[in-house]
C-alpha positions in Angstrom: 8.2 -55.5 -1.8 11.6 -55.5 -3.5 14.6 -55.5 -1.1 17.6 -53.2 -1.7 20.5 -55.0 -3.4 23.5 -55.8 -1.3 25.5 -53.0 -3.0 22.8 -50.5 -2.3 22.6 -51.5 1.3 26.4 -51.0 1.7 26.1 -47.6 0.1 23.4 -46.5 2.5 25.3 -47.8 5.4 28.5 -45.9 4.3 26.4 -42.7 3.9 25.0 -43.0 7.4 28.5 -43.6 8.8 29.9 -40.6 7.0 27.0 -38.4 8.3 27.5 -39.8 11.8 31.3 -39.1 11.6 30.6 -35.6 10.3 28.3 -34.9 13.3 31.0 -36.0 15.7 33.4 -33.4 14.4 33.2 -29.6 15.1 32.7 -28.6 11.5 29.9 -31.1 11.1 28.3 -29.9 14.2 28.6 -26.3 13.0 27.0 -27.2 9.7 24.1 -28.9 11.5 23.6 -25.9 13.9 23.7 -23.4 11.0 21.1 -25.4 9.0 18.8 -25.9 12.0 18.9 -22.2 13.0 18.4 -21.0 9.5 15.4 -23.4 9.1 13.9 -22.2 12.4 14.2 -18.5 11.3 12.7 -19.2 7.9 9.8 -21.2 9.5 9.3 -18.3 11.9 9.1 -15.8 9.0 6.7 -18.0 7.0 4.4 -18.6 10.0 4.4 -14.8 10.7 3.6 -13.9 7.1 0.9 -16.5 6.9 -0.9 -15.8 10.2 -0.6 -12.0 9.9 -1.9 -12.1 6.4 -4.9 -14.1 7.6 -5.6 -11.6 10.4 -5.1 -8.6 8.1 -7.6 -10.1 5.6 -10.1 -10.6 8.5 -9.5 -7.0 9.7 -10.0 -5.7 6.1 -13.3 -7.7 5.9 -14.4 -6.0 9.2 -13.9 -2.5 7.7 -14.8 -3.0 4.0 -17.2 -6.0 3.9 -19.0 -7.4 6.9 -19.6 -4.1 8.8 -20.9 -2.3 5.7 -23.2 -5.3 5.0 -24.4 -5.3 8.6 -25.1 -1.6 8.4 -26.9 -2.0 5.1 -29.1 -4.8 6.6 -29.9 -2.4 9.5 -30.8 0.3 6.9 -33.1 -2.2 5.1 -35.0 -2.8 8.3 -35.1 0.9 9.1 -36.3 1.8 5.6 -39.1 -0.8 5.7 -40.2 0.3 9.2 -40.1 4.0 8.1 -42.1 3.2 5.0 -44.8 1.6 7.1 -44.9 4.6 9.3 -45.1 7.0 6.4 -47.9 5.0 4.8 -49.9 5.2 8.0 -49.3 8.9 8.4 -50.3 9.6 4.8 -53.5 7.6 5.2 -54.4 9.5 8.3 -53.9 12.8 6.4 -56.9 11.9 4.3 -57.5 11.5 0.5 -54.9 14.1 -0.4 -51.7 12.6 0.9 -49.1 15.2 1.7 -46.3 15.3 -0.9 -43.5 15.1 1.7 -45.0 12.1 3.3 -45.5 10.3 -0.1 -41.9 11.3 -1.0 -40.6 9.8 2.2 -42.5 6.5 1.6 -41.2 6.3 -2.0 -37.6 7.1 -0.8 -37.8 4.4 1.8 -39.0 1.7 -0.7 -36.4 2.7 -3.2 -33.7 2.6 -0.5 -34.7 -0.9 0.7 -34.9 -2.1 -2.9 -31.4 -0.8 -3.8 -29.8 -2.2 -0.6 -31.4 -5.6 -1.3 -29.8 -5.7 -4.7 -26.5 -4.7 -3.1 -26.8 -7.3 -0.4 -27.6 -10.0 -2.9 -24.5 -9.1 -4.9 -22.1 -9.0 -1.9 -23.5 -11.6 0.6 -21.6 -14.8 0.0 -21.5 -18.2 1.8 -24.7 -17.7 3.7 -27.8 -19.7 2.8 -29.8 -18.0 5.5 -29.0 -14.5 4.2 -29.9 -15.5 0.7 -33.2 -16.9 1.9 -34.1 -13.7 3.7 -33.1 -11.6 0.7 -35.3 -13.8 -1.5 -38.2 -13.4 1.0 -37.8 -9.6 1.1 -37.7 -9.4 -2.7 -40.8 -11.5 -3.0 -42.9 -9.7 -0.3 -41.9 -6.1 -0.9 -43.9 -5.7 -4.2 -46.9 -7.3 -2.5 -46.7 -4.9 0.4 -46.3 -2.0 -2.0 -49.4 -3.1 -3.9 -51.5 -3.3 -0.7 -50.4 0.3 0.2 -51.5 1.5 -3.3 -54.9 -0.2 -2.8 -55.3 1.5 0.6 -54.4 4.9 -1.0 -56.8 4.4 -3.9 -59.7 3.5 -1.6 -58.8 6.3 0.8 -58.9 8.9 -1.9 -62.4 7.8 -2.8 -63.5 7.7 0.8 -64.1 4.0 1.0 -63.7 2.5 4.5 -62.1 -0.6 3.0 -58.9 1.4 2.6 -58.3 1.0 6.3 -58.5 -2.7 6.0 -56.0 -2.7 3.2 -53.6 -0.6 5.3 -54.0 -2.9 8.3 -53.4 -5.9 6.1 -50.3 -4.2 4.7 -49.0 -3.5 8.2 -49.7 -7.1 9.1 -47.5 -8.3 6.2 -44.8 -5.9 7.2 -44.9 -7.0 10.8 -45.1 -10.8 10.2 -43.1 -11.2 7.0 -40.9 -8.3 5.9 -39.6 -7.0 9.2 -38.8 -10.5 10.6 -36.9 -11.4 7.4 -35.0 -8.1 7.6 -34.2 -8.8 11.2 -32.9 -12.2 10.4 -30.8 -10.8 7.6 -29.4 -8.2 10.0 -28.6 -10.8 12.6 -26.9 -13.1 10.0 -24.7 -10.2 8.7 -23.9 -9.0 12.2 -22.9 -12.6 13.2 -20.5 -12.7 10.2 -19.1 -9.4 11.4 -18.4 -10.8 14.8 -16.8 -13.9 13.2 -14.4 -11.6 11.3 -13.7 -9.8 14.5 -12.8 -13.1 16.2 -10.5 -14.2 13.4 -8.7 -10.8 13.2 -8.2 -10.8 17.0 -6.9 -14.4 17.4 -3.4 -14.3 18.7 -0.7 -15.7 16.2 0.4 -18.5 18.5 2.3 -20.6 16.0 4.4 -17.6 14.9 5.1 -16.5 18.5 6.2 -19.9 19.6 8.5 -20.4 16.5 9.8 -16.9 17.1 10.8 -17.7 20.6 12.3 -21.0 19.6 14.3 -19.4 16.7 15.5 -16.6 19.0 16.5 -19.1 21.7 18.4 -21.2 19.1 20.3 -18.1 17.9 21.2 -17.1 21.4 22.3 -20.6 22.2 24.5 -20.8 19.1 26.1 -17.5 20.0 26.8 -18.6 23.5 28.3 -21.9 22.2 30.5 -20.0 19.9 31.7 -17.7 22.7 32.4 -20.6 25.0 34.5 -22.4 22.4 36.3 -19.4 20.9 36.2 -16.7 23.6 34.9 -14.3 20.9 32.2 -12.2 22.3 30.4 -11.6 19.1 29.8 -13.5 15.9 28.7 -10.8 13.5 26.6 -13.1 11.3 24.7 -14.6 14.2 24.4 -11.2 15.9 22.8 -9.8 12.8 20.5 -12.8 12.6 19.5 -12.4 16.2 18.8 -8.7 15.7 16.6 -9.4 12.6 14.7 -12.2 14.5 14.2 -9.9 17.5 12.8 -7.1 15.4 10.5 -9.5 13.7 9.2 -10.9 17.0 8.7 -7.5 18.5 7.0 -6.2 15.3 4.6 -9.2 15.5 3.8 -8.8 19.1 3.4 -5.0 19.2 1.7 -4.9 15.8 -0.9 -7.5 16.7 -1.4 -6.0 20.2 -2.1 -2.5 18.6 -4.4 -4.0 16.0 -6.3 -6.0 18.6 -6.7 -3.0 20.8 -8.0 -0.8 17.9 -10.4 -3.5 16.7 -11.7 -4.0 20.2 -12.2 -0.3 20.5 -14.1 -0.3 17.2 -16.3 -3.1 18.5 -16.9 -1.7 22.0 -17.3 2.0 21.2 -18.5 1.7 17.6 -20.3 -1.5 16.5 -22.0 -2.3 19.9 -23.3 1.3 20.1 -24.5 1.1 16.5 -26.4 -2.1 17.2 -28.2 -0.6 20.2 -28.9 2.7 18.4 -30.3 0.8 15.4 -32.5 -1.2 17.7 -33.7 2.1 19.3 -34.5 3.7 16.0 -36.4 0.6 14.9 -38.5 0.7 18.1 -39.3 4.4 17.6 -40.4 3.7 14.0 -42.6 0.8 15.0 -44.0 2.8 17.9 -44.9 5.6 15.5 -46.5 3.2 13.1 -48.6 1.7 15.8 -49.6 5.1 17.1 -50.9 6.0 13.7 -52.7 2.7 13.2 -54.5 3.2 16.6 -56.3 6.1 14.9 -56.7 4.2 11.6 -58.2 1.1 13.2 -60.4 2.9 15.8 -60.5 -0.1 18.1 -61.2 -2.6 15.3 -58.2 -4.8 16.3 -58.1 -6.0 19.9 -55.9 -8.1 22.1 -57.1 -11.3 23.7 -58.1 -9.3 26.8 -60.1 -6.7 24.9 -57.5 -3.9 24.7 -56.5 -2.0 21.5 -53.8 -4.1 19.8 -52.0 -1.1 18.3 -52.0 0.9 21.5 -50.6 -2.1 23.4 -47.9 -2.5 20.7 -47.1 1.2 21.0 -46.6 0.9 24.7 -44.3 -2.1 24.3 -42.2 -0.5 21.6 -41.8 2.7 23.7 -40.6 0.7 26.6 -38.0 -1.0 24.4 -37.0 2.4 23.0 -36.4 3.7 26.6 -34.3 0.6 27.5 -32.2 0.9 24.3 -31.6 4.6 24.8 -30.4 3.9 28.3 -28.0 1.2 27.0 -26.8 3.5 24.2 -26.0 6.3 26.7 -24.0 3.8 28.9 -22.0 2.7 25.8 -21.2 6.2 24.6 -17.7 7.1 25.6 -17.7 10.9 24.9 -20.0 13.9 25.0 -20.5 13.8 21.2 -22.0 10.4 21.6 -24.0 11.0 24.9 -25.5 14.3 23.9 -27.8 13.2 21.0 -28.9 10.1 23.0 -29.8 12.3 25.9 -31.8 14.6 23.5 -33.6 11.6 22.1 -34.5 10.4 25.6 -35.9 13.9 26.5 -37.9 14.0 23.2 -39.2 10.5 23.9 -40.6 11.6 27.2 -42.3 14.6 25.5 -43.7 12.2 22.9 -45.2 9.9 25.6 -46.9 12.9 27.3 -48.3 14.2 24.0 -49.5 10.7 23.1 -51.3 10.3 26.4 -53.1 13.7 25.8 -54.0 12.6 22.2 -55.5 9.3 23.5 -57.6 11.2 26.1 -58.9 13.5 23.3 -59.7 10.5 21.1 -61.4 8.6 23.9 -63.6 11.6 24.7 -65.0 11.4 21.1 -62.9 14.2 19.5 -61.3 12.2 16.7 -60.3 15.3 14.6 -58.7 16.9 17.7 -56.7 13.7 18.3 -55.7 13.6 14.7 -54.3 17.1 15.0 -52.4 16.2 18.2 -50.8 13.2 16.3 -50.2 14.7 12.9 -50.0 18.5 13.5 -46.9 20.4 12.6 -46.4 21.9 16.1 -46.7 20.3 19.5 -47.8 17.0 18.1 -46.5 13.5 18.7 -45.3 13.5 15.1 -43.0 16.5 15.9 -41.6 14.6 18.9 -41.1 11.4 16.8 -39.2 13.5 14.2 -37.0 15.0 16.9 -36.2 11.5 18.3 -35.4 10.2 14.8 -33.1 13.1 14.1 -31.3 12.7 17.4 -30.8 9.0 16.8 -29.5 9.7 13.2 -26.9 12.1 14.7 -25.9 9.5 17.3 -25.6 6.7 14.7 -23.5 8.9 12.4 -21.1 9.7 15.3 -20.7 6.0 16.3 -20.2 5.0 12.7 -17.3 7.5 12.4 -15.8 6.1 15.6 -16.1 2.6 14.3 -14.5 3.5 10.9 -11.6 5.3 12.5 -10.8 2.7 15.1 -11.3 -0.3 12.8 -9.2 1.3 10.0 -6.4 1.9 12.6 -6.6 -1.7 13.6 -6.3 -2.8 9.9 -3.4 -0.4 9.4 -1.4 -1.9 12.3 -1.0 -5.1 10.1 0.3 -3.1 7.2 3.7 -4.2 5.9 4.1 -7.0 8.5 3.7 -10.0 6.2 6.3 -8.7 3.7 8.5 -7.3 6.4 8.5 -10.7 8.2 9.5 -12.5 5.0 12.4 -10.0 4.3 13.6 -10.2 7.9 13.5 -14.0 7.9 15.6 -14.2 4.8 18.1 -11.7 6.3 18.2 -13.6 9.5 18.8 -16.9 7.8 21.5 -15.3 5.6 23.1 -13.9 8.7 23.1 -17.2 10.5 24.6 -18.8 7.4 27.4 -16.2 7.2 28.1 -16.5 10.9 28.5 -20.3 10.7 30.4 -20.2 7.5 33.0 -17.9 9.1 33.5 -20.5 11.8 33.7 -23.3 9.3 36.4 -21.4 7.3 38.7 -21.6 10.4 38.9 -25.4 10.0 40.1 -25.3 6.4 
């Protein structure tokens, strides 16, 4: 490695001596103090702008990307489960499937297909989500084909139609719904990651703000002790700008964090529980219908009707989810539809028990009326539960959107404001120090 020439070494030594000499004089010290304080203020502004921009981007993702994707994933699951329920109801109605039931099935399949396209276009960075979307896109046409086979055979009165329907339900239960559940969990996990990022306290900016403010106060105190001047206007302006910036950072982030926490606790958590409840009600209804379709052909390992056992399990889950949803609801508008759903669920259970007694006594047509009839049937109770849950979900979605949007709005203007205030504070510190330097000329 080449060594500096003797002349160069002497030049460096002389420069260091001049810098050392300048630092031992009052003008030199003032210049150093002004430079350091201005650098601290600018660093504070840069850190504030960077960290707040990062939190604001995460809050925007919560409102406009990850929560809508999570809601769409829940809608995909609900649409698939509802389609399975509608298919079983239409099959039980006989060869001439009611038009409203067929329209409901077609609407559910169309909704699931549309949302899968949307999810594929907007889901990024998740191999698991992409895999589940691919599975759903592959299996959904196969399921739809089995349902069409079941309908065709049912219209002709062939018993094999029931086998096709049961096979379709098996594909839904073992392939489509698990994939939709995993997609929902993946998108909800990303939502919570965005919540965590948006809620992380800006430690670097806060520490730099306190250090910069401390440096400005120390510089003013030093000026006062050496000149007996109470105020240095430039340093005072810089201190005011830094104080405003620090308070804006702390208060803005605290408000944003509070609103985002409210959107999570009183919006997203309630939505998750209510979606689970709605899915349980749909699966319970599908199993109730399949109990009549299978007529005891599918049994558990201990000889009980498989679909009846599944119905009982899903109804128990529905009851638990409704209890959790009522506990999470924070106002009457949220509690009322959940309470209505719970009351309708109890009616549904009682009507189902009566229908099972009728079927077990050998009156299949009577049981069919008790399950599918327009009045005083389990189908009527299921529809009432579903409508009440839809009302509750819509209310909680509005609460989430309002609180999360307020949280996102609390960050508005802070990155740009921090940059402007930092420049003003640095300029003020420079003016204040230059005024003191002018006294030595």
